[in-house]
Phi, psi and omega in degrees: 000313183298323177299312181289332175289324181290323177296316182298318176301319179298313179298312182297324179298315182290320179300314183290333181267354181075017184243056184241126169242124187297129179285151180131198183272143187228152171244121177257163175221129171260122192268108170270177187305313188242006180199176180237138178255115181279153176216157178239141173213162179241139178247130176222170181229069185285343184238031180102234186275344184283126180280143175247125183253122181246109177276132190247119172229103180055231182272000174284138172233117181250112188262132175251114185257351184250028176288154179219151179250128171237110181060239185258022185232148177241141178238123186240098176284138182256055181301149006270018186266155181276060187222150184211146165257128176237124186211147164280151179224154162248185177302328189230009176220157173224139179216117184189220181227157174245113190241127172259100181292333180291340179242001180055047182241130179233123182236150177296144182223132172225156178209146178229141177289133170080004177274151177285159180303311180222124182277142175274122185253332185271141177270356184285147178293147181266150182288152165280130186258147173278156194280336184239127179241142169265114182249144173238121180268144179050056189298333183259019181238160177287347174270016183304148177213163185260153170214159176236124176269132177242103185237155176226142184240132173227104187068234175265356179274132178239133174230163177151198183212172177237122174267139176223173179276014164240028182092171184271160180269021176059217197263107172270146175213143177175209186219157164267131181234094187060236180268016180246148173247137182220105183241148173218160177217134170233117184249013182101304185269341186220148171233111186251150174232136178236101184242131180203172178230147179291138175231177181293326184279329185174252177218154178211142179185209181225140172255123183260119185259327187196181177300111181075016183230108181223163184220133172286152176216159170229156180210151172226156174291134177206108185292345183255006180305129182213156173254165177298136182305122181296341176280350184243002181290330181238125178266126179261115184252131174078186179270107185243133173234150183283154170273103187291334176296326179278327180300327177246027190299332180300329179265336181137168191298329187248032186289332188242131174258103181300336180296332180300340186250013179292132181075011176241152171283127186240130178253118177257126177254120175261114192215180170221149183283350177277352198252117180297327180290323173300317179296318175305311183293322176301319174301318178296314182297322181297310183294322181293318181293323180293334177273346187234005189297342181274000174267177180276067183229157172209154178238137171223120175264132180239121187260147178234119199249147171275167181051046202286137157207161179296319182300308181297317186294321180290323181294312184294320181298315181298313180296319182297318177301313182294316185298322184262002178051053187279123183261001179251184189282141170233137173228162177266115183281322177148209185286149178298115183193127173290331175287313179299323180289344180268340187302331174289352182243108191296344181272353183243140177269328181198152169277158180274341182195155163259127004271160170229137178250135171243127185243124183252150177276184188288344175274352177095010182263143178285129184245329185218143169236135175243113200272341177206178187227127169265107189275192181303332181291341184275357177059253186300331180289321178299314181296320174302318177301309181304317178297314183288317177305313183288330176292319180297312179296321176300318184290321180286328176290332181281349181287000000 
C-alpha cells in the first residue's frame, strides 16, 4: 500500500508542477531524410523525481541514470558517447533532437508512449527464418563486403546481430511482417535499420546507416557462413616494435614511457570514444584487467577521435576514463583515421577496424593483431574471443 501511495504522490507532484512524463514503455523515432529508425525505451522513477531511461534492444538493457528535467524539457546524455537527446515533453509525447556533438549532427527525434517498436501491417503469414545468414553488402559494386547474420525468431519477433569485418552491429530487434523483415538497432551513437523482403533466392533489402546513407544487401541461409578470423587478418613478420612517440602523438612526443612496459605482456587497444564496438571491448578489457592485474601484463589504450582537436580529444578521453572506470593507461593517438592509427606499427598500412588490438610479448615485440571485435551480441563468437585471448596471454606469459 505504501508503494502505491508513494507512486500516487509522485505522479500528483509531477502533474501539478507540469513536469510529468508517463512511466512505462515508449517508442522513439530518429528521423532521417527518407525514413525513421524506431527504438524502444522505458521511463521509470526508482529514486523519486529523477527519471531513469532504459533503452531496449533485444536482450540488451542500456540504462541512463543521469537524465535531467528542466522546465518542460528532458535531457538524456548517452554516455560514454558525445551524444544527447533533448526534447520538449507532454505526459505521453517527446519532440526534440538527437544530437551527435562529435560530428556536429542534429536530427529530429520524436517519441510516443505505449507504441510498439515496429507495427505489423501485413495480414499475410510470415516465413520461418533460419538462424544464420550469409549477407553480401553492395553486391553489384566493387566495394562489396561480407556479413554474417545471427538471428532468432519468436513468433513474428526477430532479434540478433550482423557480424562484419569492421565489428558487429550489436543488438537488432524488430519483426517479420508478411514477406518483409524490419529490424532496427540503437546503441547510443548509431541508429541502424535493416530492411528487406523475401525473394526466391533468399532475401534482399537495404541497410540504413545514417541520414541519407544506405547500402543494398542480399542474403541466403547458410549454416556454414563465416568471416575471416580477426586474429589472422594481419600477418606480423619479423621482429616488430611500435613507435611509442606516434602511438601517443595526440598528446605529444613523450606521452608514453616505454620503460613502464618492460618485461610485461602489453595489450595495445586502438579505439575511439565515439565507437560502440570500442566501448564493448573496453568493458571487456576493464573486467579482464581487474582480474589479471597482479600478473606481468599491462594495457595501453590509444584513442583516435572525430571532430578533432587536442583539447577536445583530451576532454573526451578523460570522460571516457571516468564513465568506464578504466584502471589502465590511456593516451590520445590523434585524429580519427585508420591510416593514422596504423602509423605506429611499421608492418601495417592501415587498420581494418576500430577497435583493433595489438599484443606484444615481454621483450616488446608485436606477436598478434586482432582486427575487429565480436562483442556480447555475437554470443558464441564473443566467448570464443575470450577463450583465445586468454590462451594467447597465458602462452606469452609462460615464455
